[in-house]
Chimera marker file (.cmm) of the C-alpha trace (Angstrom):
<marker_set name="trace">
<marker id="1" x="-84.187" y="-143.247" z="28.913" r="1" g="1" b="0" radius="0.5"/>
<marker id="2" x="-82.630" y="-143.628" z="32.379" r="1" g="1" b="0" radius="0.5"/>
<marker id="3" x="-81.950" y="-139.809" z="32.190" r="1" g="1" b="0" radius="0.5"/>
<marker id="4" x="-85.739" y="-139.324" z="30.994" r="1" g="1" b="0" radius="0.5"/>
<marker id="5" x="-87.104" y="-141.164" z="33.683" r="1" g="1" b="0" radius="0.5"/>
<marker id="6" x="-84.861" y="-139.624" z="36.603" r="1" g="1" b="0" radius="0.5"/>
<marker id="7" x="-86.109" y="-136.046" z="35.458" r="1" g="1" b="0" radius="0.5"/>
<marker id="8" x="-89.629" y="-137.126" z="35.058" r="1" g="1" b="0" radius="0.5"/>
<marker id="9" x="-89.299" y="-138.541" z="38.539" r="1" g="1" b="0" radius="0.5"/>
<marker id="10" x="-87.597" y="-135.090" z="39.776" r="1" g="1" b="0" radius="0.5"/>
<marker id="11" x="-90.572" y="-132.975" z="38.430" r="1" g="1" b="0" radius="0.5"/>
<marker id="12" x="-92.982" y="-135.081" z="40.155" r="1" g="1" b="0" radius="0.5"/>
<marker id="13" x="-91.133" y="-135.057" z="43.477" r="1" g="1" b="0" radius="0.5"/>
<marker id="14" x="-90.731" y="-131.405" z="43.323" r="1" g="1" b="0" radius="0.5"/>
<marker id="15" x="-94.791" y="-130.558" z="41.999" r="1" g="1" b="0" radius="0.5"/>
<marker id="16" x="-97.130" y="-129.597" z="44.285" r="1" g="1" b="0" radius="0.5"/>
<marker id="17" x="-99.830" y="-131.551" z="41.979" r="1" g="1" b="0" radius="0.5"/>
<marker id="18" x="-98.520" y="-134.946" z="42.138" r="1" g="1" b="0" radius="0.5"/>
<marker id="19" x="-101.541" y="-136.167" z="40.045" r="1" g="1" b="0" radius="0.5"/>
<marker id="20" x="-100.980" y="-133.234" z="37.094" r="1" g="1" b="0" radius="0.5"/>
<marker id="21" x="-97.374" y="-133.795" z="37.159" r="1" g="1" b="0" radius="0.5"/>
<marker id="22" x="-97.534" y="-137.714" z="36.738" r="1" g="1" b="0" radius="0.5"/>
<marker id="23" x="-99.890" y="-137.054" z="33.873" r="1" g="1" b="0" radius="0.5"/>
<marker id="24" x="-97.852" y="-134.382" z="32.195" r="1" g="1" b="0" radius="0.5"/>
<marker id="25" x="-95.032" y="-136.829" z="32.303" r="1" g="1" b="0" radius="0.5"/>
<marker id="26" x="-96.620" y="-139.737" z="31.081" r="1" g="1" b="0" radius="0.5"/>
<marker id="27" x="-97.634" y="-137.695" z="27.893" r="1" g="1" b="0" radius="0.5"/>
<marker id="28" x="-94.504" y="-136.417" z="27.238" r="1" g="1" b="0" radius="0.5"/>
<marker id="29" x="-92.729" y="-139.699" z="27.754" r="1" g="1" b="0" radius="0.5"/>
<marker id="30" x="-95.147" y="-141.091" z="25.474" r="1" g="1" b="0" radius="0.5"/>
<marker id="31" x="-95.267" y="-138.462" z="22.719" r="1" g="1" b="0" radius="0.5"/>
<marker id="32" x="-91.276" y="-138.901" z="22.997" r="1" g="1" b="0" radius="0.5"/>
<marker id="33" x="-91.269" y="-142.775" z="22.546" r="1" g="1" b="0" radius="0.5"/>
<marker id="34" x="-94.473" y="-142.372" z="19.491" r="1" g="1" b="0" radius="0.5"/>
<marker id="35" x="-91.860" y="-139.805" z="17.867" r="1" g="1" b="0" radius="0.5"/>
<marker id="36" x="-88.827" y="-142.004" z="18.100" r="1" g="1" b="0" radius="0.5"/>
<marker id="37" x="-90.568" y="-144.656" z="16.774" r="1" g="1" b="0" radius="0.5"/>
<marker id="38" x="-92.165" y="-143.024" z="13.998" r="1" g="1" b="0" radius="0.5"/>
<marker id="39" x="-88.779" y="-141.058" z="13.148" r="1" g="1" b="0" radius="0.5"/>
<marker id="40" x="-86.866" y="-144.267" z="12.740" r="1" g="1" b="0" radius="0.5"/>
<marker id="41" x="-89.432" y="-146.140" z="11.019" r="1" g="1" b="0" radius="0.5"/>
<marker id="42" x="-89.800" y="-142.883" z="8.480" r="1" g="1" b="0" radius="0.5"/>
<marker id="43" x="-85.621" y="-142.477" z="7.993" r="1" g="1" b="0" radius="0.5"/>
<marker id="44" x="-85.339" y="-146.319" z="7.432" r="1" g="1" b="0" radius="0.5"/>
<marker id="45" x="-87.971" y="-146.123" z="4.725" r="1" g="1" b="0" radius="0.5"/>
<marker id="46" x="-86.043" y="-143.359" z="2.834" r="1" g="1" b="0" radius="0.5"/>
<marker id="47" x="-82.532" y="-143.882" z="3.763" r="1" g="1" b="0" radius="0.5"/>
<marker id="48" x="-81.812" y="-146.901" z="1.765" r="1" g="1" b="0" radius="0.5"/>
<marker id="49" x="-77.970" y="-148.152" z="2.276" r="1" g="1" b="0" radius="0.5"/>
<marker id="50" x="-77.658" y="-145.312" z="4.811" r="1" g="1" b="0" radius="0.5"/>
<marker id="51" x="-80.526" y="-146.704" z="6.922" r="1" g="1" b="0" radius="0.5"/>
<marker id="52" x="-78.256" y="-147.452" z="10.178" r="1" g="1" b="0" radius="0.5"/>
<marker id="53" x="-76.883" y="-143.971" z="10.603" r="1" g="1" b="0" radius="0.5"/>
<marker id="54" x="-80.271" y="-142.294" z="8.959" r="1" g="1" b="0" radius="0.5"/>
<marker id="55" x="-82.775" y="-144.080" z="11.664" r="1" g="1" b="0" radius="0.5"/>
<marker id="56" x="-80.556" y="-143.369" z="14.675" r="1" g="1" b="0" radius="0.5"/>
<marker id="57" x="-80.800" y="-139.402" z="13.616" r="1" g="1" b="0" radius="0.5"/>
<marker id="58" x="-84.493" y="-140.405" z="12.753" r="1" g="1" b="0" radius="0.5"/>
<marker id="59" x="-85.269" y="-142.016" z="16.465" r="1" g="1" b="0" radius="0.5"/>
<marker id="60" x="-83.383" y="-139.365" z="18.230" r="1" g="1" b="0" radius="0.5"/>
<marker id="61" x="-84.911" y="-136.011" z="16.193" r="1" g="1" b="0" radius="0.5"/>
<marker id="62" x="-88.121" y="-137.960" z="16.497" r="1" g="1" b="0" radius="0.5"/>
<marker id="63" x="-88.228" y="-138.696" z="19.704" r="1" g="1" b="0" radius="0.5"/>
<marker id="64" x="-87.590" y="-134.762" z="20.630" r="1" g="1" b="0" radius="0.5"/>
<marker id="65" x="-90.013" y="-133.513" z="18.365" r="1" g="1" b="0" radius="0.5"/>
<marker id="66" x="-92.492" y="-136.281" z="19.603" r="1" g="1" b="0" radius="0.5"/>
<marker id="67" x="-91.781" y="-134.685" z="23.301" r="1" g="1" b="0" radius="0.5"/>
<marker id="68" x="-92.149" y="-131.118" z="22.605" r="1" g="1" b="0" radius="0.5"/>
<marker id="69" x="-94.846" y="-131.764" z="20.645" r="1" g="1" b="0" radius="0.5"/>
<marker id="70" x="-96.670" y="-133.522" z="23.099" r="1" g="1" b="0" radius="0.5"/>
<marker id="71" x="-95.711" y="-131.036" z="25.835" r="1" g="1" b="0" radius="0.5"/>
<marker id="72" x="-97.351" y="-128.191" z="23.797" r="1" g="1" b="0" radius="0.5"/>
<marker id="73" x="-100.607" y="-129.752" z="22.509" r="1" g="1" b="0" radius="0.5"/>
<marker id="74" x="-101.196" y="-131.246" z="26.076" r="1" g="1" b="0" radius="0.5"/>
<marker id="75" x="-99.697" y="-128.734" z="28.399" r="1" g="1" b="0" radius="0.5"/>
<marker id="76" x="-102.214" y="-126.574" z="28.511" r="1" g="1" b="0" radius="0.5"/>
<marker id="77" x="-104.608" y="-129.503" z="30.284" r="1" g="1" b="0" radius="0.5"/>
<marker id="78" x="-101.812" y="-130.214" z="32.738" r="1" g="1" b="0" radius="0.5"/>
<link id1="1" id2="2" r="1" g="1" b="0" radius="0.2"/>
<link id1="2" id2="3" r="1" g="1" b="0" radius="0.2"/>
<link id1="3" id2="4" r="1" g="1" b="0" radius="0.2"/>
<link id1="4" id2="5" r="1" g="1" b="0" radius="0.2"/>
<link id1="5" id2="6" r="1" g="1" b="0" radius="0.2"/>
<link id1="6" id2="7" r="1" g="1" b="0" radius="0.2"/>
<link id1="7" id2="8" r="1" g="1" b="0" radius="0.2"/>
<link id1="8" id2="9" r="1" g="1" b="0" radius="0.2"/>
<link id1="9" id2="10" r="1" g="1" b="0" radius="0.2"/>
<link id1="10" id2="11" r="1" g="1" b="0" radius="0.2"/>
<link id1="11" id2="12" r="1" g="1" b="0" radius="0.2"/>
<link id1="12" id2="13" r="1" g="1" b="0" radius="0.2"/>
<link id1="13" id2="14" r="1" g="1" b="0" radius="0.2"/>
<link id1="14" id2="15" r="1" g="1" b="0" radius="0.2"/>
<link id1="15" id2="16" r="1" g="1" b="0" radius="0.2"/>
<link id1="16" id2="17" r="1" g="1" b="0" radius="0.2"/>
<link id1="17" id2="18" r="1" g="1" b="0" radius="0.2"/>
<link id1="18" id2="19" r="1" g="1" b="0" radius="0.2"/>
<link id1="19" id2="20" r="1" g="1" b="0" radius="0.2"/>
<link id1="20" id2="21" r="1" g="1" b="0" radius="0.2"/>
<link id1="21" id2="22" r="1" g="1" b="0" radius="0.2"/>
<link id1="22" id2="23" r="1" g="1" b="0" radius="0.2"/>
<link id1="23" id2="24" r="1" g="1" b="0" radius="0.2"/>
<link id1="24" id2="25" r="1" g="1" b="0" radius="0.2"/>
<link id1="25" id2="26" r="1" g="1" b="0" radius="0.2"/>
<link id1="26" id2="27" r="1" g="1" b="0" radius="0.2"/>
<link id1="27" id2="28" r="1" g="1" b="0" radius="0.2"/>
<link id1="28" id2="29" r="1" g="1" b="0" radius="0.2"/>
<link id1="29" id2="30" r="1" g="1" b="0" radius="0.2"/>
<link id1="30" id2="31" r="1" g="1" b="0" radius="0.2"/>
<link id1="31" id2="32" r="1" g="1" b="0" radius="0.2"/>
<link id1="32" id2="33" r="1" g="1" b="0" radius="0.2"/>
<link id1="33" id2="34" r="1" g="1" b="0" radius="0.2"/>
<link id1="34" id2="35" r="1" g="1" b="0" radius="0.2"/>
<link id1="35" id2="36" r="1" g="1" b="0" radius="0.2"/>
<link id1="36" id2="37" r="1" g="1" b="0" radius="0.2"/>
<link id1="37" id2="38" r="1" g="1" b="0" radius="0.2"/>
<link id1="38" id2="39" r="1" g="1" b="0" radius="0.2"/>
<link id1="39" id2="40" r="1" g="1" b="0" radius="0.2"/>
<link id1="40" id2="41" r="1" g="1" b="0" radius="0.2"/>
<link id1="41" id2="42" r="1" g="1" b="0" radius="0.2"/>
<link id1="42" id2="43" r="1" g="1" b="0" radius="0.2"/>
<link id1="43" id2="44" r="1" g="1" b="0" radius="0.2"/>
<link id1="44" id2="45" r="1" g="1" b="0" radius="0.2"/>
<link id1="45" id2="46" r="1" g="1" b="0" radius="0.2"/>
<link id1="46" id2="47" r="1" g="1" b="0" radius="0.2"/>
<link id1="47" id2="48" r="1" g="1" b="0" radius="0.2"/>
<link id1="48" id2="49" r="1" g="1" b="0" radius="0.2"/>
<link id1="49" id2="50" r="1" g="1" b="0" radius="0.2"/>
<link id1="50" id2="51" r="1" g="1" b="0" radius="0.2"/>
<link id1="51" id2="52" r="1" g="1" b="0" radius="0.2"/>
<link id1="52" id2="53" r="1" g="1" b="0" radius="0.2"/>
<link id1="53" id2="54" r="1" g="1" b="0" radius="0.2"/>
<link id1="54" id2="55" r="1" g="1" b="0" radius="0.2"/>
<link id1="55" id2="56" r="1" g="1" b="0" radius="0.2"/>
<link id1="56" id2="57" r="1" g="1" b="0" radius="0.2"/>
<link id1="57" id2="58" r="1" g="1" b="0" radius="0.2"/>
<link id1="58" id2="59" r="1" g="1" b="0" radius="0.2"/>
<link id1="59" id2="60" r="1" g="1" b="0" radius="0.2"/>
<link id1="60" id2="61" r="1" g="1" b="0" radius="0.2"/>
<link id1="61" id2="62" r="1" g="1" b="0" radius="0.2"/>
<link id1="62" id2="63" r="1" g="1" b="0" radius="0.2"/>
<link id1="63" id2="64" r="1" g="1" b="0" radius="0.2"/>
<link id1="64" id2="65" r="1" g="1" b="0" radius="0.2"/>
<link id1="65" id2="66" r="1" g="1" b="0" radius="0.2"/>
<link id1="66" id2="67" r="1" g="1" b="0" radius="0.2"/>
<link id1="67" id2="68" r="1" g="1" b="0" radius="0.2"/>
<link id1="68" id2="69" r="1" g="1" b="0" radius="0.2"/>
<link id1="69" id2="70" r="1" g="1" b="0" radius="0.2"/>
<link id1="70" id2="71" r="1" g="1" b="0" radius="0.2"/>
<link id1="71" id2="72" r="1" g="1" b="0" radius="0.2"/>
<link id1="72" id2="73" r="1" g="1" b="0" radius="0.2"/>
<link id1="73" id2="74" r="1" g="1" b="0" radius="0.2"/>
<link id1="74" id2="75" r="1" g="1" b="0" radius="0.2"/>
<link id1="75" id2="76" r="1" g="1" b="0" radius="0.2"/>
<link id1="76" id2="77" r="1" g="1" b="0" radius="0.2"/>
<link id1="77" id2="78" r="1" g="1" b="0" radius="0.2"/>
</marker_set>
């Protein structure tokens, strides 16, 4: 999370249009959080006894897919 916030601040600082960059980074971070929560929840339901490992992987994969999906879906707006 610290690295993500650092990258977002860096991207906003270098952007010519700060408002658009802030909105874009917010969408990406929100998508990552939502995807991570969804991925962890699905993995927890599916894995049973292996849930601690599956949930960890599910959160990382879901977070990455959520951030990429949000950037893809809303990137054309910003």
